[in-house]
Kinemage of the C-alpha trace (Angstrom):
@kinemage 1
@onewidth
@group {chain A} dominant
@subgroup {mainchain}
@vectorlist {calphas} color= white
{ca met a 1} P 122.334 104.336 84.600
{ca asn a 2} L 120.773 107.063 86.537
{ca pro a 3} L 121.173 107.290 90.462
{ca pro a 4} L 117.807 106.048 92.472
{ca leu a 5} L 115.707 109.086 93.032
{ca thr a 6} L 114.872 110.556 96.238
{ca phe a 7} L 112.514 112.892 97.909
{ca thr a 8} L 112.522 115.266 100.849
{ca pro a 9} L 110.099 114.015 103.192
{ca thr a 10} L 106.698 116.053 103.883
{ca pro a 11} L 103.962 115.527 107.042
{ca arg a 12} L 101.051 113.454 106.301
{ca asp a 13} L 98.517 116.030 106.392
{ca ala a 14} L 100.603 117.533 103.519
{ca val a 15} L 100.361 114.331 101.371
{ca asp a 16} L 98.450 113.981 98.575
{ca trp a 17} L 97.296 110.668 98.798
{ca thr a 18} L 95.172 110.353 95.513
{ca ala a 19} L 97.014 108.791 93.479
{ca leu a 20} L 97.999 106.039 95.862
{ca arg a 21} L 94.626 105.401 96.965
{ca asn a 22} L 93.529 105.324 93.421
{ca phe a 23} L 95.810 102.774 92.596
{ca ala a 24} L 94.805 100.666 95.528
{ca ala a 25} L 91.134 100.663 94.746
{ca leu a 26} L 91.840 99.747 90.917
{ca arg a 27} L 93.294 96.686 92.642
{ca gly a 28} L 97.222 97.947 91.840
{ca gln a 29} L 99.584 95.070 93.503
{ca leu a 30} L 102.487 95.529 96.279
{ca arg a 31} L 105.306 92.992 95.021
{ca val a 32} L 107.575 92.000 97.499
{ca ser a 33} L 110.917 90.174 96.711
{ca phe a 34} L 112.329 88.394 99.495
{ca ser a 35} L 115.223 86.965 97.473
{ca pro a 36} L 116.890 87.535 94.108
{ca arg a 37} L 118.224 83.940 94.773
{ca cys a 38} L 115.952 81.033 93.563
{ca asn a 39} L 116.740 76.917 93.419
{ca ile a 40} L 115.906 77.021 89.296
{ca ala a 41} L 116.938 79.526 86.889
{ca cys a 42} L 114.099 79.913 84.257
{ca trp a 43} L 115.898 81.495 81.376
{ca phe a 44} L 113.198 84.218 80.982
{ca cys a 45} L 112.930 85.357 84.524
{ca his a 46} L 112.260 89.057 85.055
{ca asn a 47} L 113.566 88.571 89.053
{ca glu a 48} L 111.263 91.550 89.271
{ca gly a 49} L 113.511 94.019 87.981
{ca asp a 50} L 117.137 92.638 89.746
{ca val a 51} L 119.586 90.137 87.514
{ca pro a 52} L 118.030 86.976 87.214
{ca pro a 53} L 119.646 83.484 88.414
{ca pro a 54} L 120.543 82.345 84.652
{ca leu a 55} L 122.429 85.074 84.031
{ca thr a 56} L 124.422 85.087 87.221
{ca arg a 57} L 125.153 81.618 86.706
{ca gln a 58} L 126.587 82.220 82.836
{ca asp a 59} L 128.504 85.223 84.176
{ca arg a 60} L 129.506 85.432 88.269
{ca thr a 61} L 130.647 88.998 87.592
{ca gln a 62} L 126.809 89.827 86.884
{ca gln a 63} L 125.013 89.637 91.008
{ca pro a 64} L 121.778 91.142 92.104
{ca arg a 65} L 121.626 93.561 94.676
{ca thr a 66} L 123.046 93.208 97.959
{ca arg a 67} L 119.926 92.213 100.525
{ca ser a 68} L 120.155 94.868 103.485
{ca leu a 69} L 116.562 94.215 104.697
{ca cys a 70} L 115.866 92.309 107.746
{ca ala a 71} L 112.202 90.733 108.441
{ca glu a 72} L 110.982 93.755 110.628
{ca his a 73} L 111.957 96.426 107.923
{ca tyr a 74} L 109.610 94.315 105.478
{ca leu a 75} L 106.857 94.238 108.194
{ca ala a 76} L 107.136 97.908 108.450
{ca ile a 77} L 107.433 98.399 105.063
{ca ile a 78} L 104.234 96.496 104.311
{ca ala a 79} L 102.450 97.482 107.610
{ca ala a 80} L 103.361 101.270 106.318
{ca leu a 81} L 101.801 100.670 102.803
{ca met a 82} L 98.856 98.948 103.723
{ca asp a 83} L 97.910 101.600 106.404
{ca thr a 84} L 97.803 103.838 103.065
{ca gly a 85} L 95.217 101.515 101.248
{ca leu a 86} L 97.376 99.096 99.544
{ca lys a 87} L 95.297 95.279 100.377
{ca arg a 88} L 96.703 92.865 97.710
{ca val a 89} L 100.434 91.831 98.530
{ca tyr a 90} L 102.188 89.140 96.505
{ca phe a 91} L 105.429 87.529 97.761
{ca thr a 92} L 107.909 86.717 95.192
{ca gly a 93} L 111.825 86.225 94.204
{ca gly a 94} L 113.772 84.402 92.869
{ca glu a 95} L 112.253 81.703 94.846
{ca pro a 96} L 110.573 83.045 98.142
{ca leu a 97} L 111.240 80.071 100.144
{ca thr a 98} L 115.081 80.163 99.154
{ca ser a 99} L 115.279 82.875 101.739
{ca pro a 100} L 115.767 82.806 105.634
{ca leu a 101} L 113.606 85.989 105.896
{ca ala a 102} L 110.534 84.341 104.537
{ca arg a 103} L 109.466 82.824 107.439
{ca pro a 104} L 109.684 85.529 109.713
{ca val a 105} L 107.736 88.079 107.693
{ca leu a 106} L 105.072 85.571 106.511
{ca glu a 107} L 104.561 84.588 110.087
{ca gly a 108} L 104.506 88.049 111.573
{ca leu a 109} L 102.255 89.512 108.827
{ca pro a 110} L 99.458 92.006 110.346
{ca asp a 111} L 95.565 91.133 109.396
{ca cys a 112} L 94.945 92.416 106.218
{ca gly a 113} L 91.007 92.472 106.650
{ca pro a 114} L 88.393 91.346 104.466
{ca glu a 115} L 89.328 93.465 101.353
{ca gly a 116} L 92.762 92.423 101.893
{ca ser a 117} L 94.889 89.333 100.720
{ca tyr a 118} L 98.279 87.698 100.804
{ca thr a 119} L 99.604 85.640 97.833
{ca leu a 120} L 102.814 83.791 97.580
{ca ile a 121} L 104.087 83.003 94.063
{ca thr a 122} L 106.360 79.889 94.006
{ca asn a 123} L 107.943 77.095 91.816
{ca gly a 124} L 106.448 74.541 94.406
{ca thr a 125} L 109.768 72.810 95.267
{ca arg a 126} L 110.212 73.952 98.721
{ca ile a 127} L 106.401 73.893 99.425
{ca arg a 128} L 106.339 70.399 101.179
{ca ser a 129} L 109.774 71.457 103.312
{ca asn a 130} L 108.257 74.393 104.478
{ca arg a 131} L 104.477 73.249 105.059
{ca ser a 132} L 104.366 73.259 108.660
{ca trp a 133} L 104.812 76.526 109.431
{ca leu a 134} L 103.286 78.068 105.995
{ca ala a 135} L 99.930 76.317 107.402
{ca thr a 136} L 99.841 78.865 110.364
{ca thr a 137} L 100.261 82.123 108.521
{ca leu a 138} L 97.958 84.700 107.085
{ca leu a 139} L 98.298 83.167 103.328
{ca asp a 140} L 95.251 83.647 101.532
{ca lys a 141} L 96.629 81.996 98.028
{ca val a 142} L 99.400 80.352 97.059
{ca lys a 143} L 99.910 80.658 93.397
{ca val a 144} L 102.618 77.822 91.559
{ca ser a 145} L 104.689 78.532 88.396
{ca leu a 146} L 103.751 75.670 86.210
{ca his a 147} L 105.594 76.265 82.864
{ca tyr a 148} L 106.342 72.681 81.995
{ca phe a 149} L 105.052 69.354 82.566
{ca ser a 150} L 108.103 66.772 82.162
{ca asp a 151} L 111.734 66.498 83.332
{ca glu a 152} L 112.730 67.528 79.381
{ca ser a 153} L 110.669 70.527 79.162
{ca leu a 154} L 111.780 71.550 83.200
{ca arg a 155} L 115.881 71.223 82.013
{ca ala a 156} L 115.452 73.052 78.938
{ca ile a 157} L 113.363 76.161 80.639
{ca ala a 158} L 115.323 76.144 84.321
{ca gly a 159} L 118.151 74.069 83.409
{ca thr a 160} L 117.582 72.152 86.937
{ca arg a 161} L 118.287 68.652 87.787
{ca val a 162} L 115.004 69.383 89.759
{ca gly a 163} L 112.351 66.898 88.372
{ca ile a 164} L 109.205 67.878 87.445
{ca ala a 165} L 108.149 65.361 90.437
{ca ala a 166} L 109.148 67.865 92.683
{ca val a 167} L 107.070 70.470 91.517
{ca leu a 168} L 103.805 68.431 91.497
{ca asp a 169} L 104.289 67.261 94.678
{ca gly a 170} L 104.426 70.715 96.136
{ca ile a 171} L 101.217 71.417 94.225
{ca glu a 172} L 99.518 68.505 95.810
{ca met a 173} L 101.120 69.946 99.310
{ca ala a 174} L 99.309 73.535 98.897
{ca arg a 175} L 96.198 71.790 98.122
{ca glu a 176} L 96.487 70.339 101.346
{ca thr a 177} L 97.385 73.369 103.391
{ca phe a 178} L 95.761 75.935 101.812
{ca asp a 179} L 91.960 77.022 100.617
{ca arg a 180} L 93.281 79.003 97.278
{ca val a 181} L 95.828 77.213 94.637
{ca glu a 182} L 96.254 78.346 91.214
{ca leu a 183} L 98.902 77.934 88.815
{ca asn a 184} L 100.682 80.387 86.031
{ca cys a 185} L 102.192 79.755 82.828
{ca leu a 186} L 103.896 81.170 80.211
{ca leu a 187} L 103.940 80.606 76.890
{ca leu a 188} L 106.832 79.218 75.182
{ca arg a 189} L 108.158 76.830 72.092
{ca asp a 190} L 109.940 74.731 74.767
{ca asn a 191} L 106.301 74.068 76.530
{ca ala a 192} L 103.999 74.614 73.457
{ca his a 193} L 103.279 70.775 72.942
{ca glu a 194} L 102.360 70.305 77.084
{ca ile a 195} L 99.975 73.519 77.230
{ca arg a 196} L 96.827 71.182 77.088
{ca arg a 197} L 98.472 68.563 79.302
{ca ile a 198} L 98.779 71.269 81.633
{ca leu a 199} L 95.122 72.268 81.262
{ca asp a 200} L 93.719 69.174 82.050
{ca tyr a 201} L 95.825 69.065 84.938
{ca ala a 202} L 94.551 72.147 86.062
{ca leu a 203} L 91.056 71.243 85.406
{ca glu a 204} L 91.225 67.531 86.731
{ca arg a 205} L 92.379 69.291 90.348
{ca arg a 206} L 90.063 72.637 89.909
{ca leu a 207} L 92.687 74.610 90.031
{ca pro a 208} L 92.253 78.240 88.363
{ca val a 209} L 95.264 79.033 85.703
{ca gln a 210} L 96.953 81.835 83.738
{ca phe a 211} L 98.630 81.065 80.309
{ca ile a 212} L 100.761 84.012 79.673
{ca glu a 213} L 102.438 85.850 77.233
{ca leu a 214} L 106.234 86.811 77.745
{ca val a 215} L 107.234 89.997 79.056
{ca gly a 216} L 110.613 90.845 77.421
{ca thr a 217} L 113.051 92.394 79.289
{ca asp a 218} L 116.614 92.769 78.483
{ca phe a 219} L 117.556 90.076 80.469
{ca asn a 220} L 115.854 87.473 77.930
{ca glu a 221} L 116.012 89.552 74.778
{ca ala a 222} L 118.592 86.583 73.329
{ca gln a 223} L 115.588 84.336 73.060
{ca ala a 224} L 112.652 86.764 72.336
{ca ser a 225} L 111.882 84.203 69.125
{ca ser a 226} L 110.669 81.545 71.936
{ca ala a 227} L 108.142 83.557 72.964
{ca val a 228} L 104.631 81.991 71.686
{ca ser a 229} L 101.317 84.001 71.211
{ca ala a 230} L 98.343 83.026 73.158
{ca asp a 231} L 96.072 82.860 69.675
{ca asp a 232} L 96.051 79.103 69.629
{ca thr a 233} L 95.458 78.872 73.287
{ca val a 234} L 92.455 80.833 72.843
{ca thr a 235} L 90.778 79.353 70.180
{ca tyr a 236} L 91.210 76.150 71.813
{ca leu a 237} L 89.801 77.114 75.085
{ca arg a 238} L 86.951 78.401 72.502
{ca ser a 239} L 86.385 74.822 71.463
{ca leu a 240} L 85.769 73.711 75.287
{ca thr a 241} L 83.636 76.484 76.272
{ca asp a 242} L 81.148 79.436 75.416
{ca asp a 243} L 81.757 81.309 78.656
{ca glu a 244} L 84.270 84.151 77.739
{ca his a 245} L 84.359 87.804 78.552
{ca thr a 246} L 87.155 90.357 78.564
{ca glu a 247} L 88.545 92.398 81.344
{ca val a 248} L 90.326 95.587 80.278
{ca ala a 249} L 89.474 97.738 83.271
{ca gly a 250} L 91.306 98.832 86.424
{ca val a 251} L 95.102 98.438 87.124
{ca gly a 252} L 96.719 95.467 85.236
{ca gln a 253} L 97.064 93.508 82.486
{ca gly a 254} L 94.048 93.168 79.924
{ca arg a 255} L 92.872 88.889 80.165
{ca arg a 256} L 90.756 86.804 78.591
{ca val a 257} L 88.432 84.822 81.112
{ca phe a 258} L 87.107 81.569 80.659
{ca arg a 259} L 85.144 79.423 82.541
{ca ile a 260} L 85.051 75.360 82.004
{ca asp a 261} L 82.908 73.413 84.698
{ca gly a 262} L 83.253 76.658 86.924
{ca val a 263} L 87.188 76.914 86.659
{ca glu a 264} L 88.810 79.947 85.504
{ca ile a 265} L 91.132 79.951 83.006
{ca asp a 266} L 92.413 83.674 82.199
{ca val a 267} L 94.779 84.452 78.932
{ca ile a 268} L 96.977 87.524 79.347
{ca his a 269} L 97.224 88.579 75.574
{ca arg a 270} L 99.236 91.502 75.143
{ca asn a 271} L 96.955 92.786 72.391
{ca leu a 272} L 94.258 93.575 74.922
{ca gly a 273} L 96.622 96.846 76.178
{ca arg a 274} L 98.151 97.519 79.748
{ca his a 275} L 97.836 100.242 82.548
{ca his a 276} L 99.971 102.812 80.760
{ca val a 277} L 99.882 106.266 82.950
{ca gly a 278} L 101.340 109.376 83.069
{ca gln a 279} L 104.942 108.636 82.591
{ca cys a 280} L 104.344 105.957 80.391
{ca gly a 281} L 103.963 108.445 77.561
{ca ala a 282} L 107.027 110.031 77.404
{ca cys a 283} L 109.328 106.325 78.393
{ca pro a 284} L 111.937 105.234 76.469
{ca val a 285} L 111.071 101.889 76.453
{ca arg a 286} L 107.622 102.237 75.925
{ca ser a 287} L 107.453 100.161 72.421
{ca lys a 288} L 108.497 97.003 74.310
{ca cys a 289} L 106.644 97.416 77.289
{ca val a 290} L 103.657 95.170 77.742
{ca glu a 291} L 102.889 95.373 81.646
{ca gly a 292} L 102.439 99.553 82.058
{ca phe a 293} L 101.542 100.354 85.728
{ca trp a 294} L 100.070 97.924 87.723
{ca ala a 295} L 102.606 97.143 90.548
{ca leu a 296} L 104.819 98.676 92.956
{ca arg a 297} L 107.978 96.302 93.442
{ca val a 298} L 109.707 96.566 96.872
{ca asp a 299} L 113.081 94.271 96.678
{ca his a 300} L 115.425 92.963 99.440
{ca asp a 301} L 117.801 95.921 98.913
{ca gly a 302} L 114.963 98.497 100.394
{ca gly a 303} L 114.172 99.568 96.747
{ca leu a 304} L 110.528 100.852 95.437
{ca gln a 305} L 110.230 100.264 91.621
{ca pro a 306} L 106.681 101.159 89.861
{ca cys a 307} L 108.179 99.523 86.484
{ca leu a 308} L 109.772 96.503 85.914
{ca leu a 309} L 111.666 98.288 82.764
{ca arg a 310} L 113.139 101.255 84.422
{ca pro a 311} L 115.415 100.709 87.309
{ca asp a 312} L 116.031 104.477 86.890
{ca leu a 313} L 112.622 105.326 88.616
{ca arg a 314} L 113.388 103.186 91.897
{ca val a 315} L 113.551 104.904 94.871
{ca asp a 316} L 115.332 103.876 97.814
{ca leu a 317} L 113.136 103.482 101.359
{ca lys a 318} L 115.385 102.750 103.806
{ca pro a 319} L 116.306 105.999 104.885
{ca leu a 320} L 112.515 106.250 105.970
{ca leu a 321} L 112.205 102.633 107.888
{ca gly a 322} L 112.000 103.844 111.158
{ca ala a 323} L 108.928 106.546 109.973
{ca pro a 324} L 106.196 104.861 108.950
{ca thr a 325} L 104.115 107.935 108.083
{ca gln a 326} L 107.289 109.287 106.108
{ca leu a 327} L 107.987 106.158 104.389
{ca ala a 328} L 104.165 105.639 103.097
{ca gly a 329} L 104.396 109.805 102.145
{ca leu a 330} L 107.471 109.093 99.910
{ca val a 331} L 105.917 106.150 97.997
{ca ala a 332} L 102.607 108.416 98.079
{ca gly a 333} L 104.309 111.304 96.034
{ca his a 334} L 106.495 108.821 93.818
{ca val a 335} L 103.211 107.321 92.440
{ca ser a 336} L 101.483 110.598 91.974
{ca ala a 337} L 104.672 112.163 90.239
{ca phe a 338} L 104.872 108.680 88.363
{ca thr a 339} L 101.094 108.892 87.220
{ca glu a 340} L 101.339 112.799 86.469
{ca gly a 341} L 104.222 112.190 84.219
{ca thr a 342} L 106.590 114.388 86.488
{ca leu a 343} L 109.267 112.018 87.326
């Protein structure tokens, strides 16, 4: 693996902010990982590019990066990047609510304005125990992963003793606490028999849900055959509604959008294309990439990565944590170089 990329900081007025601001204008995401750890271990987990929990459980010699950021560092990075125009911030893990940093960061978030949003992505099992303080934060939305609908499928997918009741309870707690709650579900052989039940559950509670084709990584390639096409799901949704359109514009994954009695159901379908730009053209893993450049990922060790499958493009933000303008300039330069294919 190549060493992390580094750049020489430049004055703010010498930075070309165009690529980063275009990325923000096209609804690009900033994904902030609090921890690579999780209380369950879904076999397909990509862990935002770090070593995922199921791999560590199988082989203790394979450990994720060591955490070096504190709450103040996270807030400094978020504020610096929001100042450049990035407005959609997603908090991830691992399971973000397993981290002691989740509370001080989420409670300390700056106002993101009317165009901004803060979203927590969680497996739902820790929402009840953290509900009191979560309710006081500026979170706009909670997105719960529901890749299972029984103890059996949860155990098969996540290798856990946690029961499905804990996940469903977390969803109900989220509904009582936040105005916006959504679900996401990967399409797998393990849960293929439960997809319609998950859809019915979402529609009964008027919860938007995304059905997503598997993103293949080096970590889950041994079970790549477990991936299921979205075709059957699309066919079934078309039997329920004729309100359908396709979105492929902007930064992000192409998706089919259905509305059933006013509830939005998305299908993230790999054959709709992705936002491949610049660096993607000569990328050695382009053939298996289904994501492209739609998110900037900040990890718990202070690294920023523009692509899930390319850790060699990761840049270290830690040296600039005390200089927000320089930090933002570094990120802007990194995004510009990536989109121009000059990294």
